N, C-alpha and C positions, 0 to 999 in steps of 0.2 A: 475736689472737696476743699472746704475751707475751715480752718480752725483758728486758734489764737497763736500768732507768732510771738515767741518770748525770747528768742535769740536769733539775730539776723544772720543772713548768709544763704547761699544756695548749696544744697547737698544732692548729689546724684549717685545712685548706687543700687545694690541689691538688698532686698528686705531680709532682715534677720529678726524673726519673731521670738519674743520672750513670752513664753506661756506660763503665767503665774496663776495656776488654778487655785481656787480656794482650798486651803488645807482642811481636810475633814478631821476635826478634833472630837474624838469620842469620849463621852463621860464614862469614867470607870470608877467603881467603888473599890477602896483599898483597905487592907487590914492593918498595914503598918504605916501610920501617918508620918512617923519620923523619917522614913525613907523618902517620902514625897517632899517633905520639908528640906531634906538634904539635897535632893535632885534640883529643887527650885533654886536654892542658894548657889549650888555649883554651876547651874546654867547661867545665873546672873553674873558670876565671876568670869565664866568663859566669855560671855557677851562683852563684859568690860574689857577683857584682854583684846578681843577682836576690834573694839572701838578705839582702843589706845593705838593699835597698829594702824587703823584707818586714819586716825588723827595725824600720826607722824607722816604717813604716805601723802596725805592731802596737803600738809604744810610744804613738803618738798615740791609737790606738783603745782599748787595754787596759792600757797601762802597761809598765814595765820588766820586771817579773817574768815576765809571759806572753811578752814578746818575746825573752827569753833563749834560748828553744828554737832560734831562728834563728841566734843566735851559736854555739850548740852544733853546729848543722848546718854552719856555716861552718868550725868547727874540725875537723870530720870531713874536709872537703875540703883541709885543710892537713896531714893526717897523712901524712908522708913515707914511713912504712913501708908504708902501704896503697898509695900511689901507686907506690912501687918494685915492689910485687908485681904490679900491673896492667901496668906498663911492662915488667917482666921477661917476662911471658907474651907480650906483643906482640912482643918481640924474639926470644924463643926459638921461638915457634910461627909467627911472621910472620902474625898474624891482625889483624882490624879492632879498633879501640879499643872499640866498644860491646860486642862479644862478650867481650873480655877483661875489661872492667869488670864485666859481668854475672856472669861466672864467679867472680871474686874476691868480689864483693858477696854472692853466694849462700852462700859459705863462712861469711862473718861472720854473715849473717842466721840461718843454721841453728844456728850456735854459740849465739847469743843465745836462739833459740827453745827450746833445750834447758835453759835455766836455770830452776830451780824458782820463784825469786822473781818474782812477778807484775810488779812495777814494772820490773825489769831485763829481763824477757822481752819486755815491750811496747816496749822501746827498739829491738827489731829493726825495728819499724815506722818508726822515725826513720832507720835506715840505708837501708831500702827507699825512703823518701821522698826522701832526698838523692840516692841513686844513680839512681833513676828520673828525677829532674830532669836529671842529667847525661846520661843515656842519651837522653832526649827531645831535649836540645839537640844531641847528636851526630847524631840521626836526623831533626832538623828538625821534630819534632812539637810543636805548641803546647800549653802547660800548660792544665789545666782552666780554663774561662772561665765565670764566673757572671753575665756581663752580660745573658744572656737571661732571668734570673729575673724573675718578676712578683711582685706583693705577695701575701702569704700562701702562699708556696710551701713545700711539704714536701720537703726534699731527701732522696732515697732513693739510697743507694749501697752498694756492697760494703764500701767503707771510705773514710774521709776522712782525709787526711794533715793534720798541723798547718798546712802551707802552704795547703791548701784551706780549712780552717776559718777561718784568719786573714783570708782575702779575702772572707768572707761578709758581705753587707750585712744587718745585724740588722733593718732596716726592711722587708726583703722576705722574710726567712725566718721561717716560723712554727714550724718544728721540723726536726729531723734524725733520720733513721733509717738505721742501718747494719747490715750483717751481721757485721762484725768490730769489736772494740774492747773496752775495759774502763774502769772508773772512774778508773784512774790513767793512761790514755793522754793524751798531750798534747792531742789533738783534743777529748777530753771535758773537760779542764781549761779549754781556751779557750772551748768551748761554754757552760760554766757561767759563765764571766766575762762572756760576751756576753749571758747570760740567755736562751739559746735552749733550749727543751725538747728533750731528746735521749734516744733509746732505742737501745741497741746489742745485738749478739748475736742478731739475728733471721736464722736460716739461710735462704738463698735468697730473701730478701725482694725482691730486684731482679727475680726471676722471677714473683713473686706480685702485685706492684703494677704497673699500667700507667700510662703518662704521662697526667696530668690526672684520675686517679682521685681521688675525695674521700677524704681520710685524716684520722683523728684520732690524735694522738700524746699519751699521758700520760707525761711524763718522770719523774713521781714513782713511779707503779706499774709502769711498763714496758709498759703495754697499748697496742696499736696496732689500730685498727679501720679496715678497708678498705671503702669505700662503705657507711657506716653507715645504718641506717634512721632514720626521723624521730624516733622516741623517743630513740635513742642520741644523735643530733645535738643534740636539745633539751637532754638531760641534760648533755652536755659543754660546750655553749654557755653554759648557766647556770653551770656550774662555772668556766668561763673568766671570765665576768662577775664572779663572786664573787672570783676571784683579783685582778682589776683593782681591785675595791673595797677589798680588803685592802691592796694596794700603796698605794692612795690614803690609807688609814687610817695606814699606816706613815709615809708622807711627812708626815703631820700631827704626827708626833713630833718633827720638826725644831724646835729651839729650846726644847723642854720639858726640865725638870730630870729626871734619872734618880733618882726617889724613889719608895719604896713608898707604899701607901695610908696606912700608919701612920707615915710620916715618916722612914724610914731612907734616907739619901742615899748613893748610890754613884757611882763614876766609870766611864764607859764610854769606853774608848780603843781605838785601832786598832794593828794590827801592820803594819809596812812594811819594805821591803827597799832602796828607793832614793828619792831626792827626787821622782821622777816619781809615786810612789804617793800623795803628799800631797794631790793634787787630789781623789782619791776619798775620802780621809779627811775633808776639809772638806765635800765634797758630801753625805756621810752624817752630818754633824754630830757627829763624834766629839769628846769633851771633851779629847782629847790623844792622844799616841802612847805606848802602853804598852810597845812593843817596836820599836826600830829595829835591824834585823839588820845591823850594820855590816860583816859579812863579805862582803856582796854587792859592796861597794866594792873588795874585794880579789880577787874572782873574775872569770873570763873576761878575763884579761890575762896578759902574760908577765913582768911585773915588779911588785914591791911598790909601791903608791901612795905618793907622797911625803906628808910632813906637810901641805904646802900643798894638795895635791889633796884630801886628807881634810877639811881645814879648810873648803874651799869647799863641799863636799857637806853637811857638818854645818850650816854657816852657812845654806845654801839652805833646808834643812828648818826650822831655827829661825825664820828670817825669815818663811817662809810660815805657820808655826803661831802667830806672835805671842806672846801671853802664855800660851798653852796648854802644858802640860808635855810634854816630849819625853824619853823614857827611851832612852838609847843603850846598847845592850849591847855590851861590848867584844868583840873578835875571837873568833868561835867557829868556827875552822877545825879540820878533822880529822873523823874518823868518816866521814860520807858527803859531806863538803865539803872537797875538797883543792885546792890551788893548786900549779902547777909550780915556783914559785920558793922554796917552803919545803922544807927537808930533813925530810920526814916519813917515817920508816922504815915498811916494810911490816910490818903487824901481823896476828896471828891474829884478834884481837878489836879492830878499830879504834875501836868505840864505847866500849870500856873502856880505851882507850890514851892516846896523846899527842895531846891535843886541847884546844880551848877555853883555859881559864885555865892549864892545864898547859903548853901550847905557848907561851903568852904569857910565863909566868914563866921559860921556857927560852930565850926570845928577847926579852930585856929591852929592847933598843934599839927593836925593832918595837913593843913594848907602850908604851914611854914616848913614842914618836913619835905613836901614836894618842891617848894621853891628853893630850898637848900640844895636838893638833889640836882635841880636844873642849873643852879648857879655853879655848883661844883663841876658839872659836865661842860659848862660854857667854855672852858679853856681848850676843849678838844675840837671846837668848830665854830660855826657862825650861827649862834642860837638867838632867837627872839622869843619873848614871852607874851602870851595873849590870854586875857581874862574873858570867860564866856558869860553870856546872859546879863551883861551890865544894863541896869534899867535906870539908875540914878547916879548923880555925881558923887554922892556919899559912898556908894558901893565901890566906885573906882578909887576914890581917895583912901578908903579903908584898906583896899587890896594893895595899893602902892605902899601904904604904911607898913603892912606886914612884910612885903618884899624888902623894904629898907631894913626892917628888924633882922631878917634872915641874912642880909648882907653884913650888918654890923656884927652878928654872931660869928660868921665865918671869918671876918677880918680879925676879930679878937682871938679866934682859935688858930689863926695863921694858915687857914686853908685858902688856896688860890682860887680866884674866880674873876671873870671880866666884869668891870663896873660900868661899862658903857653899852649894856645890852638894850636894844630897842624894846619898848613896851607898847603893846597894842590891846585893843578890845574888839570883841565880836559886836557888831551892830545887828541884832536879831530881834529886838523889841521896839515897837513903834515909839515908845518914850525916848529911847536912846537916839533913834533916827531924828526925832523932832528937836532934841537938844544937842545934835551932833556938832553944831558950831561951837558950843561950850566944851564938850568932851574933847574936841580936837586940840584944844589948848593944853590938855593934860597928858597926851600920848604921842607916840611917834608914828602910829599907823592905825587904820581901821581895817577890819575884814568883815564884809557883809555876809551874814549867814542867811541865805534866802529861804531855806527850808522852814525854819521857825518864823522868820519875818512874814512869810505868807500866812502861816497858821495864825499868828497873833494879829496881823493886820486885817485879815478877812474873818476872824473869829470862827475858824473852822478846824475841826479835828482832821488832820491829814490822813488818819487811818480809817476814817468813816466813809465807806463807799457811797453812802447816800448823799454825801456832801462833796463828792469828788469834783463836781462841776464848778464849785466855788474855789477849790484849791488849785489856783493856776498862777504860774510864774509869768504869764503874759498880761496880767491885769494892770491897767493904767495906774491904779492906786499904788501898786507895788513899784512900778517903773518910775513914778514921780518921786516916791520916797528914796529910791536908789539914786536918782539924779541929784536930789537935794543933799544926800549924804556925800556923794562924790564932790559936789561943788563946795560944800562946807569944809571938807578935808583939804581940798586944794587951796582954798582961801587961807587956811591956817598953815599951809606949807608942809602938810604931811601927805603920804601916799595912801592909797586905798585899794584893797583887794577884795575878792569874793571867793567863798569856799562852799557855797551850796550847789545843788544840782543844776541851777540855772547857769552857772559858770561854764559848764561844758555843753550847753544847748547850742547846736549849730545855727539856729535861727536867731538866738539872742546875742551870741558873741558879737556880731556886727553892731547891734544896738549899744552894747556896753562899750565897744570901741568908740562909737560916736559920743558916748557920755563922758569918755575920758578915764575909764577904769584902768588902773596901773598894773594890776596883777590878777590872774585867773588861776584858781586852784581847783583841781578836779581829780577824778579817778585816773590813775596812770595810763590805762589803755586809750584814753581820749586825748592825750597830749599831742600826738603827731597829727591827728586829724585837725585839732584846733589850731596848731601852728600853720598848717596848710591853708586853713580858712583865713587866718589873720594876714598871712603874707600875700593874699590875693585881694585885700581890701584897700580902699583909700579912706583915711579917717575923715577927710572933708566931706565926702559923700555920705558917710555913715552918720555924721552929725545931723544932717537934714532928716535922714530916716528916723533917727532916735527922737528928734523933736516931733516928728509926725505922730509917733506912737503915743506921746504924752497927751495929745489932743483927742485921742479916741475914747469911745464910751465904755467899751467892755473888752474882756480878755479874748473873746472869739474874733472880734474885729481886728485886734492886734495880731493874733496868730494867723488869720487869713491873709492879712496884709504882708506879713513877713514870709509866709509860705509862697506867696506870689512872687516876691522879689528874690527869695533865696530858696528855691525849690530843691530840697535835699533828695537827690537820686544817686545813691551809691557814691557819695562824696564829690561827685562831679558837678554838683549844682552851681558852683561858682562860675562855670562857663555859661550855663543857662542863665544865671543871674545877669550877666552882661547883656545878653540878648533881650531879656525881659525889661531891663531898665530902659533900653532904647525904645521898646514898644510902648512903655508907659511914660515916655518923655522924661 
């Protein structure tokens, strides 16, 4: 059987079926409406307490970023408009709370399921998860319990909610198989961060697998084998052993310099959202933080963080990182990241609108407060400041002027700060890429944000599944822009990094080495694999390969060319790469 692999790895074990039958919610007419209203509010409060507990447990297990889903769930339970609709039905129809809640929930779920965008469509599962939690509380039904799991269990379910996935014990679960789900579902994201092989989209799988069946799950290819024969079992067992050997090889990269065979030294850094993420950065031996997304400090709260609150968070990260560099990107709110306390107008094209540096320059006090907090924290480590979404020289100069004002204020107040902090900008808009030779004279470094650069260069919404074929980090237009940015930076004597998804792509890392990229910033778990790749390359060879990609016509041609040279097979493709280069001359 074949589904969609959303978390790679091989899982072999016994099936543990989670039978989540549809809860029968019976409509009951009531005499005392006030009792039902009280039951509803009490159930909401109990659900909030459960979610707060899950949030704390998930932070400890996976970090702040993955735990945020439960904050979002809690916010749903605080939506007064939604609560009013449920209470209104209870009052008007004089019916029980669980039935009224189910009726209103289904309206919202159906609304989201009709949305074309895959990511937003899958948020209907979040609504379902939250409201089922409340309904179970109202009906006295205990939430899914994983305490009966034995080691090497393969969880088989119609669907797993984020709440379910966050409670899973990684030591006991060998793999997850579900009928429903996608790559962007929160359950899939959590499974990836837990490192659990996962396959989704297998119709009626809960009817085809019986409890304690032997199951093999390949989270990379999406293959699932039920009660495999000896030959299949041997093949996948050997594949799993090889996986473990590779993981061990990667762990041996800890402490080694990130340098190519012919001596080209680069920096491997990590992207983070909160201070909690630093532990994973250090665990994976990153050489610094190439992107601290400061907007996460501003999100999931009802008011703007004070200068003092920001200072404490920046200080915490810098102290933990010691003398390793930390690049703090200033506030990047807007687009898909909004906060309730900023007056951001509704826009037809929010990704092209009032966001990031544009919003900061329009809210100077907010911007200056953040810069003051960063400057104050600078005495505790090696901080660099980076401005996002710069599209013109004026935006850059205006930003630097406000930074100078913040420095002058602190100096007058006698508050210590470092006055030699490196200043950089994100190059994520084509206009900035085109004038990068001019911008390079005003800053100490560039960081290429490939995610937005692709979107703006190709004029494609990266969340629109109908246009996904156009959103490619292999497109020659993008690669030419990147080469030009790197060349212009080096001519001006400044270094250049990259912090988009492309920075951690195993097939593109050799290309960027060939182009002369100085720093790669990525998710922490990709650091050791990337170091392994870079240490097995020759920059001189990669220069030729990089130049070849620039002459190609389309993204597919580039990707196929790189796949041929750098066949990724369980991270051992570098050995294959050597053989294939010989075959191809």
